[in-house]
C-alpha positions as CSV (number, residue, x, y, z in Angstrom):
1,M,-34.0,-60.1,4.1
2,D,-31.3,-57.9,2.5
3,M,-31.6,-58.1,-1.3
4,D,-27.9,-57.4,-1.6
5,T,-27.0,-60.7,0.1
6,I,-29.1,-63.1,-2.1
7,S,-28.2,-64.5,-5.5
8,F,-29.5,-63.3,-8.8
9,D,-31.6,-66.5,-9.1
10,E,-33.2,-65.9,-5.7
11,R,-33.9,-62.2,-6.7
12,I,-35.7,-63.5,-9.8
13,K,-37.7,-66.0,-7.7
14,Y,-38.8,-63.2,-5.3
15,K,-39.7,-60.9,-8.2
16,D,-41.8,-63.6,-9.7
17,I,-43.6,-64.3,-6.4
18,D,-44.2,-60.5,-6.0
19,E,-45.7,-60.3,-9.5
20,E,-47.9,-63.4,-8.9
21,A,-49.1,-61.9,-5.6
22,K,-50.0,-58.6,-7.4
23,L,-51.9,-60.5,-10.1
24,A,-53.7,-62.6,-7.5
25,V,-54.9,-59.4,-5.7
26,K,-56.1,-57.9,-9.0
27,R,-58.0,-61.1,-9.8
28,L,-59.6,-61.1,-6.4
29,G,-60.8,-57.6,-7.1
30,V,-62.3,-58.8,-10.4
31,V,-64.1,-61.7,-8.6
32,K,-65.5,-59.4,-6.0
33,Y,-66.8,-56.9,-8.6
34,S,-68.2,-59.8,-10.7
35,L,-70.1,-61.3,-7.8
36,E,-71.6,-58.0,-6.9
37,H,-72.4,-57.3,-10.5
38,F,-74.0,-60.7,-11.1
39,K,-76.2,-60.3,-8.0
40,T,-77.5,-57.0,-9.3
41,L,-78.2,-58.6,-12.7
42,E,-80.4,-61.2,-11.0
43,E,-82.6,-58.5,-9.7
44,F,-83.3,-56.9,-13.1
45,D,-86.7,-57.5,-14.8
46,N,-86.9,-58.4,-18.5
47,E,-87.0,-54.8,-19.7
48,E,-84.0,-53.7,-17.5
49,M,-82.0,-56.7,-18.7
50,K,-82.7,-55.7,-22.3
51,F,-81.5,-52.2,-21.6
52,Y,-78.4,-53.5,-19.7
53,N,-77.5,-55.7,-22.7
54,L,-77.9,-52.7,-25.0
55,C,-75.6,-50.6,-22.8
56,D,-73.1,-53.4,-22.8
57,E,-73.2,-53.6,-26.6
58,W,-72.8,-49.8,-26.8
59,W,-69.8,-49.8,-24.4
60,Q,-68.1,-52.5,-26.4
61,K,-68.4,-50.5,-29.6
62,L,-66.6,-47.5,-28.1
63,T,-62.8,-47.1,-28.3
64,K,-60.8,-47.0,-25.1
65,L,-60.3,-43.2,-25.6
66,Q,-64.0,-42.7,-26.2
67,R,-64.9,-44.6,-23.0
68,I,-62.4,-42.6,-21.0
69,V,-63.5,-39.2,-22.4
70,L,-67.2,-40.1,-21.9
71,F,-66.6,-41.2,-18.3
72,L,-64.5,-38.2,-17.4
73,H,-66.7,-35.6,-19.1
74,I,-70.1,-37.0,-18.1
75,H,-69.5,-38.7,-14.9
76,Q,-66.7,-36.7,-13.4
77,N,-67.7,-33.4,-15.1
78,F,-64.2,-32.7,-16.5
79,S,-63.9,-30.1,-19.3
80,F,-62.4,-31.2,-22.6
81,K,-59.3,-29.1,-21.8
82,D,-58.9,-30.9,-18.4
83,I,-59.3,-34.3,-20.0
84,A,-56.8,-33.4,-22.7
85,D,-54.3,-32.3,-20.1
86,H,-54.8,-35.4,-18.0
87,L,-54.4,-37.7,-21.0
88,N,-51.6,-35.7,-22.6
89,K,-53.6,-35.4,-25.8
90,G,-54.8,-32.4,-27.8
91,K,-58.1,-30.8,-26.9
92,T,-59.3,-31.4,-30.5
93,S,-58.6,-35.1,-30.4
94,V,-60.5,-35.4,-27.1
95,Y,-63.4,-33.4,-28.4
96,V,-63.5,-35.5,-31.6
97,A,-63.5,-38.7,-29.5
98,Y,-66.4,-37.4,-27.6
99,K,-68.4,-36.4,-30.7
100,L,-67.7,-39.8,-32.3
101,A,-68.8,-41.6,-29.1
102,C,-72.0,-39.5,-29.2
103,K,-72.6,-40.4,-32.8
104,K,-72.1,-44.1,-32.1
105,S,-74.4,-43.8,-29.1
106,K,-77.2,-42.1,-31.1
107,A,-76.9,-44.6,-33.9
108,L,-77.2,-47.6,-31.6
109,F,-79.9,-46.3,-29.2
110,S,-82.1,-44.9,-32.0
111,K,-82.3,-48.3,-33.6
112,R,-83.9,-49.8,-30.5
Protein backbone atom coordinates (compact mmCIF):
# COMPACT_ATOMS: atom_id res chain seq x y z
CA MET A 1 0.00 0.00 0.00
CA ASP A 2 1.36 3.40 -0.98
CA MET A 3 1.27 5.71 2.05
CA ASP A 4 0.89 8.74 -0.26
CA THR A 5 -2.50 7.54 -1.50
CA ILE A 6 -4.19 7.03 1.88
CA SER A 7 -5.82 9.66 4.04
CA PHE A 8 -4.33 11.22 7.14
CA ASP A 9 -6.80 9.31 9.35
CA GLU A 10 -5.77 6.01 7.77
CA ARG A 11 -2.09 6.86 8.31
CA ILE A 12 -2.78 7.48 12.00
CA LYS A 13 -4.63 4.14 12.19
CA TYR A 14 -1.69 2.27 10.61
CA LYS A 15 0.76 4.08 12.88
CA ASP A 16 -1.28 3.03 15.94
CA ILE A 17 -1.40 -0.58 14.71
CA ASP A 18 2.36 -0.54 14.14
CA GLU A 19 2.98 0.81 17.66
CA GLU A 20 0.64 -1.79 19.17
CA ALA A 21 2.44 -4.56 17.30
CA LYS A 22 5.83 -3.35 18.57
CA LEU A 23 4.46 -3.22 22.12
CA ALA A 24 3.05 -6.73 21.79
CA VAL A 25 6.43 -8.06 20.65
CA LYS A 26 8.13 -6.37 23.63
CA ARG A 27 5.57 -7.86 26.02
CA LEU A 28 6.05 -11.33 24.56
CA GLY A 29 9.76 -10.97 25.24
CA VAL A 30 8.98 -10.08 28.85
CA VAL A 31 6.69 -13.09 29.21
CA LYS A 32 9.35 -15.40 27.74
CA TYR A 33 12.01 -14.04 30.09
CA SER A 34 9.67 -14.25 33.09
CA LEU A 35 8.72 -17.85 32.42
CA GLU A 36 12.37 -18.88 32.11
CA HIS A 37 13.25 -16.84 35.20
CA PHE A 38 10.43 -18.27 37.33
CA LYS A 39 11.34 -21.83 36.32
CA THR A 40 14.89 -21.21 37.55
CA LEU A 41 13.59 -19.75 40.81
CA GLU A 42 11.61 -22.93 41.48
CA GLU A 43 14.88 -24.86 41.42
CA PHE A 44 16.53 -22.72 44.14
CA ASP A 45 16.90 -24.12 47.62
CA ASN A 46 16.10 -21.93 50.65
CA GLU A 47 19.61 -20.45 50.94
CA GLU A 48 19.81 -19.67 47.22
CA MET A 49 16.39 -18.01 47.40
CA LYS A 50 17.50 -15.81 50.31
CA PHE A 51 20.56 -14.72 48.35
CA TYR A 52 18.46 -14.12 45.24
CA ASN A 53 16.12 -11.88 47.26
CA LEU A 54 19.09 -10.00 48.67
CA CYS A 55 20.47 -9.47 45.16
CA ASP A 56 17.08 -8.24 43.98
CA GLU A 57 16.90 -5.79 46.89
CA TRP A 58 20.43 -4.60 46.09
CA TRP A 59 19.65 -4.10 42.39
CA GLN A 60 16.54 -2.05 43.22
CA LYS A 61 18.59 0.28 45.46
CA LEU A 62 20.98 1.18 42.64
CA THR A 63 20.28 4.06 40.28
CA LYS A 64 19.90 3.36 36.58
CA LEU A 65 23.36 4.83 35.92
CA GLN A 66 24.90 2.70 38.67
CA ARG A 67 23.32 -0.44 37.20
CA ILE A 68 24.58 0.34 33.72
CA VAL A 69 28.10 1.18 34.92
CA LEU A 70 28.33 -1.97 37.05
CA PHE A 71 27.10 -4.15 34.21
CA LEU A 72 29.41 -2.64 31.61
CA HIS A 73 32.47 -2.56 33.88
CA ILE A 74 32.13 -5.92 35.64
CA HIS A 75 30.25 -8.06 33.14
CA GLN A 76 31.44 -6.57 29.85
CA ASN A 77 34.91 -5.50 31.11
CA PHE A 78 34.61 -1.93 29.77
CA SER A 79 36.98 0.70 31.13
CA PHE A 80 35.49 3.77 32.81
CA LYS A 81 36.65 5.83 29.84
CA ASP A 82 34.86 3.50 27.40
CA ILE A 83 31.69 3.61 29.50
CA ALA A 84 31.86 7.41 29.70
CA ASP A 85 32.27 7.64 25.93
CA HIS A 86 29.44 5.18 25.33
CA LEU A 87 27.06 7.06 27.65
CA ASN A 88 28.23 10.55 26.65
CA LYS A 89 29.09 11.25 30.27
CA GLY A 90 32.22 12.45 31.98
CA LYS A 91 34.70 9.83 33.15
CA THR A 92 34.47 11.24 36.69
CA SER A 93 30.66 10.88 36.85
CA VAL A 94 30.95 7.27 35.67
CA TYR A 95 33.64 6.50 38.23
CA VAL A 96 31.62 8.18 41.01
CA ALA A 97 28.54 6.14 40.02
CA TYR A 98 30.67 2.99 40.26
CA LYS A 99 32.10 3.92 43.66
CA LEU A 100 28.63 4.78 45.03
CA ALA A 101 27.27 1.48 43.74
CA CYS A 102 30.14 -0.34 45.45
CA LYS A 103 29.45 1.54 48.68
CA LYS A 104 25.74 0.64 48.54
CA SER A 105 26.65 -2.96 47.80
CA LYS A 106 29.07 -3.21 50.69
CA ALA A 107 26.55 -1.65 53.10
CA LEU A 108 23.74 -4.03 52.11
CA PHE A 109 25.75 -7.24 51.87
CA SER A 110 27.72 -6.65 55.07
CA LYS A 111 24.47 -6.41 57.06
CA ARG A 112 23.52 -9.96 56.10
